[in-house]
N, C-alpha and C positions, 0 to 999 in steps of 0.2 A: 513880240508881242504881237499880235493881229485884231482888230475890232471884228466883230460881225461874228457870226457863227463859225465852228469848226466843224468842216465836213472830215467823213470818213478818207479821203482823196486826200486829205493835208495832212494826214494824221497816220500813215500805213506804211511812211517812207523813211523812217526816223535816219538822220545820218549820223556819220559815226560820232561827229562832234556831238551831238544831240545824245546819242546815248552815254558819251561819257560826262556833260552834264547834269544828265540823270544819275548815274551810278555817282558823281561828286555830291548832288543833293543829298541822296541815301544814306552815304557817308558824314556827312556833316551832319544829318540829323541820328542817325545811330550814333555819333558821338556825343549826342547830349545828356543820355541817360545816365552816362558815368559820374560827371561834372556836377551834373543836377543831386544825385543820392551826397555828395561830398557836401554841399552846401547844404541840402536837408538837413545833414546831422548836426547843423549850428542852427540854423533857422525855419522856423516855421513855413509849409510849403505855401500857404497866401503871400506871406509876405515876398517870399524869394519871386513866386513869378510876376505878381502885382508890381514889384520895384524894377525887375528886367523890362518890363513893357512899357509901365512909366517913363524908362531912359531912351528906349527904342524908339517909342512911338513919334517923340517931340524930334529925335534926330533924323528920323526920315522926311519930316515934315520940313525940315529946316533945309536939310539936302535938297527935296525935292524944289523949293522955293527959290536956292539958289542958283537950279540948273532951269527955272523957268518952265516946272514942268505943269501940269493941270491937279488942278482940286478938281474932288468929284462935285457936280452942278445939279444936276436934275436930282427928283426926288428918290428914284429910283437907284440908283449910283451910291447917294448917302445912307439908302435903306441898306443896300447890301453890303456897303461897307460895314452897318452895324452889327447884322445878322452873321457875317462874318466872321466880324470879334469877337460877339458871343460864344458862337459854334467852337470857332481855333480854340481861343484864349481862355474861355471860362469852361466851356464842355468838356474840349477834348486836354487842353494842357492841363486847365484845372484840378480835373478829376485827377487826372494821371499824376500828377505831382503829388495828390492827398495819400494815392495809391502806392507811390516807391517809398513811404515811408514802411511797409511791410512787404516790398519785391525786390529782387536783387534787378539789378541794371539791367540782364540775360532774361529775366523773364519779361519784365518792362515792354521791351523791346520785340519780345514774341508775342505778344499781346497785340501792340501795332501794329504787327505786319498784318493781321487779318483784316484790313480797311479793304483788301482787292477782292479777296470773296465777297463781302459783304456791296461794296460797289458795281461789281458784276452783277449782282441779283436786280440792281434798281436802275443801273445807266439804261437797260432798251425803254422802260417807261418814263422815266425822268430827263434824259438827255438824250436819247434819240443815239444812242450808239448801240448797234446789236453785234457783239462779240463772236467771232467765229467761231464753230465748235472745236476746232485746236484750240483757239486762246482760253476759250471755258475750260480747256481739257489742263491746259498748262495751268492756268489757276487753282482748279482742284487738286493736280498734283502737288504744286508749289504749298497748296497750305496742308496739305497731308504732311509732307514732311515739317510745317511749322506745329501741327497737331502734337507730330512725333516727337519732335523735341521738346515741348510744351509738357509731355506727357512723360516724359522722363526725368523731369525736375521738378514735378509737383509734389513731389515728397519732401520738397527742400524745407526745413523748418520755417525758412524765412518766408516763404509763399505761403501768406494766409487767404483762404477760399473768397469770404468777404474782399479783401483788395483786386485780386483777381476778376471778381465780378466790375467793382468800380472802374478797373481799367477798361474792361470789355464795353461799359457803357459809356467810356470818354471818346474809344473809337469811333462811335454812332456820329457824335459830334462831329469830327474828321471827315466821315462820311458824307454829311449834309451838310460842312461848308463847299466841299467839293461840288455837291450838286449845285449848291446857291452862286457859287463864284463863276462856274462854267455856263451857266445861263445867263447871265450879268453879261459878261463879254467888254470888260473893259476897254477902251483905247488904251493904246501903250504908253502913250504920256502920261497915264493917270495911276498906273499903277503903284508908282512907288506912295505918292501923298496917300492914295486908299489901302494901303499897307499899314501906313504910320498912321491912318486912322482908325484903322481894325486894333490896333496894339492900344492906343490909347480906351479905346474901349472897354478893352479886356483889363487895363489897368485901372482905369474910372467904376468898375464891378468889385475887381477883386481885393484892392486896397482897403475899401471901407470894410469890407468883407474881414480882412485880417485883423482889421482893429476889436471888429465885435468879437470875432472867436479866439484871439490870441493874447489880446494889446500887444503895446508897446516890447516890438522883439529888443532881445539882447545881441548886439553886433559881434560877429566871430575876431575871436585876434590873432589868429592863425593865419597867414598868408594865402594858404590853398581853397579854403574857401572864398576869399574875395577874389582867385584866378580862375575859379571856377564860375564864380558870378558873371565876369567879364566876357569871360569865354561865350557863355550862353547868351547875355547881350548882346554883343556886337555880332558872334558868327551865326549864331541860330535864331535869334529873334530877328534881325536884320538881315544878314547874308543870305541865309539859309529860307526866309520868308520868301523875299523877294526871285529868289532861284526858283522856288515852287510854285510860284502863282505864274510866271514867264515860263516854263514848260507846261504847267496845265493848259494855255493857252495855246500853245504849237501842240497840242499831241492829245490823242483820245485817253480820254482819263481812264478806262478801266485798262488799256494795256501800260500806261504811264505807272499807274497804282500798282501792277503786278510786282513792279521794281521793289515795291516796298517788303515782301518776302524776305529781300536781304536783310533786313533792319536787324534781325535776329541774330544773325552771319554776323555782321559788323560789330551789334549793340554784345554779343556774347564776347567777341574776341576781345574789343575795347576792355568791357568789364574785367577780363580776365589780366590784360595786361595793367590795366592802372589801378584794381583793387582786387585782384588777387581773388576774383570769381572762378569757379572750378568750371572747366571745360571737358565734358566727358567725350568718349567715343560714341554714344549716342548722339550727342550733339552734332559731330564730325558729320555723321549718316543723314542725321535731318537736314544739314547745310546742303550734302551733294542733291539730296531728293527735290531738295527747294531751287536750286539750279537747273535741275533739267526741266522741273515745272515754267521757271521762267524763260527759258530759252523755246519752250516750246510756243508758249502766249507770244513771243514777240515774233519768230520766226514765220507763225500762222498771220500776221499783219504786215512781214516784210513782201 
């Protein structure tokens, strides 16, 4: 993590290790859709997400304090933590969890991958990042692969149009959070505590909402939902969140987000392996187109 603005020269030459970390993040993020559906079969969405954040947030703050890391100090730093907490954990994850009741994990992963296209449209104006033409072409090709994959699955009875719309709105929260976070430029020793605050902000909104909407939940008796919840809390809310914010500060947001086109590839594969969701030849063809788009977008900045 570096403080100050991220320049194009800092971002256009990602090392192999950096790319490997990006791929690890995308795989971890993609792996969250299947366990989320396992938990949501037993417990309402707002309770699952609110409890997950309520555990992960304090955990990060305790670790940050034990390591002697910094807490947000200025009004802008606190404001950014609150804003990102609302945008990521309430708007993006909250709406996505609600949509997951009527979406397959594969379709949810596909919709989440529209993030790069939206971000590429607004990055020049809001982040001062002007993508090269080849980068934009790669993003368009990647999105075409996503759109083809989504079109081939939209007839699935599980995919309700209103839930697809809610999931698309949730992506706007993720895009907005990327812009807010990139403009804030947290110093490296503050990232862990700031992330903990963001998670607590989400839980402070979602848990009261869960009580109002769903009442007191019935806890599951099977072990699978509990294991899935533990994975979502520790791996996703703690590990993946910290990794993403570190990557975001070390690279061009548009090019980093292009890797989100891999989310449906990983998501469909994981959904097939863990939940038995069907993967077709059209999905495989879409994955190839997505890979071509990502390759072009990354080579354009090399």
